[in-house]
N, C-alpha and C positions, 0 to 999 in steps of 0.2 A: 688500336690505333687511330687518330683522328683519320675521318672520310675524306677522300677527294672534294673539292670545291666544285659545285654546279657549273661554274663558268669561270673561263679562262681571265682569271683575273693579272695574268703576266704579257698579256697580249692585246691587240687589238679584236676588231669585227674580223680580221685575215684568220683571224688561228680560232676561229669559229664560236666567240664570246661579245660579249659587252665591247664597249670603247671605253679601254684599262684606262683612260687619259683622264675621263671625265670622273670614273670609280678613285682613283688614286694614281696622283700624277709621279708616283715613283716611276711608272712603270710607262710615262708619257714614250711615245716612238721621239727620238731628236733628242732627246734628255736624256740621254747618257754623257757622262762627262773621259770615261775610256773608251781605246776601242772593245777591251775586253767589253766591258760595262756594255758597249753595243753590240756585241756576238751575241748575250745572253738574251739581251732585248728583243731580237730579229729570230731568237730560237723560240721565243716566248709569243710570235705569231703563227707559230708552227704545232708546239709540242704546248699539254699544259699543264700548270703549276699545278706541283702534287702540298700535301699538307705533310710535315715533318716532325718529328717526336710522338712520342707514346708506346712505340716499342721497347717491348720488356730488355733491357740494358743486357739480361748476361745470356736470355737467347739473340739478342740480337750478339753480341760478339760470338756465341757459337755459329751463328747462320754467316757470318762473317771470316769467321777464319774457313770455313768449309769452302767458303766462294773464293778462298787464292787461289792464283793461277789453275783457273779455270773458271768457265762459261756456268753463265744459269739453268743453259738447257739441263746441265749434271750436276751441279748443284742442290738445286732444288728439289730431287729427287733422295739426296742423300738429307737435306734436312726436314721432307718429311717421314724418313725412314725413323731416325734419328727421334723427331716426336711422338712416331705411333711406336717407339719401344719406350721408350724412356718419358715421355711425356707422363704429366696426367693421366692416369684411365690406362697404359700401358702397361706390358707383361712384368716390365723390369720398372715403373715408376717408384721411386721413392712417397715412403708415407707425408700425405697432404699435396704431391705435386711437385713437390720443389725439385727442379731439372738440376740445379749444381748437385744437389745431394746424390741424387740418382747417376748422374755423369762421376764423381768422385769416388762411388764405391762402384760402378761396371768394368765386369770384365775388358778389360784392353783387347783382348784378342774379337772378342765379343761386339766392342764399339766401331773395330776397324771396319770388319766385316759391315756392319752399320752403313758406315758411310761410307762405303767403294766406290759406290758411282760417280762420289766426287774426287778421287784421283791424292795421289799420293796418301792415302786414307791413316798408313803406319804414322805419320811424322803429324796428321790432322788429327787424329786420335789420340796421340802423347798431348798433342798442345789445347786440346778441350780439355782432357781430363786437368790437365796441368792448371786452366782457367777455373775450373770446378773446385778443385782444391784451393787455390788462391779466393776466388772469394770467400769459400766460406772461412780462410783463416783469418784474413782481411776484416771481412763484415758480419759476418758470421749468419747473414741470408741474401737470399735475392733482390728480395725490400731494400735491406740495407743499402746493400750496392746500386741498385734504380738508383735511389734517394741522394746517392754521390754523383751519380753520374748526373744526375738532374739538376741539381743546385750547387754543388761546389764551383770554385770557379776552373773556368772548360781548362787552362792553362794548366792546372794542377791535374783535371785529371787525365787530363791528355799525358802526361808525362806520366801519372801514374801506369796507367796502360799500357804503354810504351817499356814498362819493367817488366811486362809478363812475358815469357817467352812465347814466341810463336806470335806476340802481336806487335805490327809493324805501323807506319804511318796511317796508311789507308785504314786498316782495318780499326787503329781508334778515333779517325776521325769519322767514321762512317755512326760507330756509336756514339759522339758528341753528336750525330747529325741527327741519326732514325730512333736513337732512344734518348737523347736527352734535348732534341729541337734545338740545338743550338745553333744564332744567327754566327756571319763569317765564318764557318767551317766548310770548307771546300776538299773532299776525299780526289785523289791523285790516282786513278785505276790509269790501267794500259790506254784506257781510248782517251782520257783526258791528257796524258804526257804527250802523247801523239800530237794529237790534235792542236792543242796549247802551242807546243813548238814547229808545225807544220805550219800555221797560219799567223805565227809570229809575236802571239801573246806572251812567251817566255823564251827566253835563249833560246836557242837552238842546243847547244850540249849542255842542258839544266838537267837536273837530276829529280826523282818526283818531287822531292822537298824543295829543291828550288822552282816546279811550277808550283807545287801548291802557294808557294813565299807569294809568285807571281802575282797568280791570280786574287791572293785574297787581298792586295795590296790594290788590284783594281778593278775590284766587283764591291758595291755595297752589302754589307752581311745580311741584309733582307735576299740578297737575291743567291746571296750563294747555291744553300741548296737548291735552288731549280737550275741551277746554271750547270751542277754537278750531273742532276739525271737525265736534263737535254742532253750533254756533252755528248754523255755515255750513246745517247740513242743518236743522236747526229752521227756519231762514226760510226754506229753498226748499219748504220742507212746511207749515208751520204759520203763519209770521210775515214773510211777506211783502208787499212795498214799497207795493202800490193795493190789497190783499185778505187782511190777514192775518185767522189763523179767525177771531178771538176777535167777527167781525162777524157770523158765525153764532150766536152764544152762545156762553155760559163753558163751557158743556161739550165744544165746539166744540176748544177751546185747552186742553192739559194744563197748560201755568204760567199759565192768568188768572190766580190767585191770585197769582202774585208780580212780578206784571205792575202798572207804572202808565197804560201806553198813553197814553204821550204823542203826541198829536198824531192819534187815533184817536177819532173823533164815532159810536159804537155805537149811537146814537138816527137820526143823518138818514143814517149809513153812510160818511161824511166822512174821506178821511186824508189829510195833512199830512206833510214833514216834522216832525221833531222843534222843531225848530229855531224852525219856522215858528208853532209852538202856544207855545212859549216866550214870542214876540215880545209 
């Protein structure tokens, strides 16, 4: 995977890097055309822009399935255990280190036990094994699947991934972003879904696809990958589901002036899902 840039090209000096406007006017402060883009630019003053693309497409697919309905704290050990057993050099590795082949041939119970820390391990082991069999049947090899993800039309890739059991919109979009390096892809997880509606960047009653469509329409393609990762980080550090930072006062949240705070009652400290507040 490409290394993270050694400067914060998405933010200005306050973000710990150089003057982004001088290097790339795309990220110039005040140049945003929409509020959603302005939010991403301001997050660029806090978080560093990552490099996207370059991950192995099939391993990325497996990793994202493992992350479904759980935290990184739980899914990362599961991924590490899976790779230690079925990856190249592992006791259950396939000849040539072909991960898809190893997982397609794996004993289901053993696979489930290996990834048990990720939760829903019976369901996820079935999805992972099914995805491995599909990759081999449809493309013949991991390399051919990787080329498909990187080179074919993003819309076609997304629809194809969505046809696989256990692969939803967020999983498909993560593969497009982190393996394919595609611009204009903004995966929506629970953090993004909550924050976009709470801030008023998407309709309060929008589902995950509605949020994705609203954000992708409002943010330039080159900023979507960065926006996805930093909005998740912002949700973890500031805009949590039960106690967003704004409850501690305007100064506690760096995006207070950009936010509609839908579903947040700062006076009584109550927080509800934005969809409930809109009813």
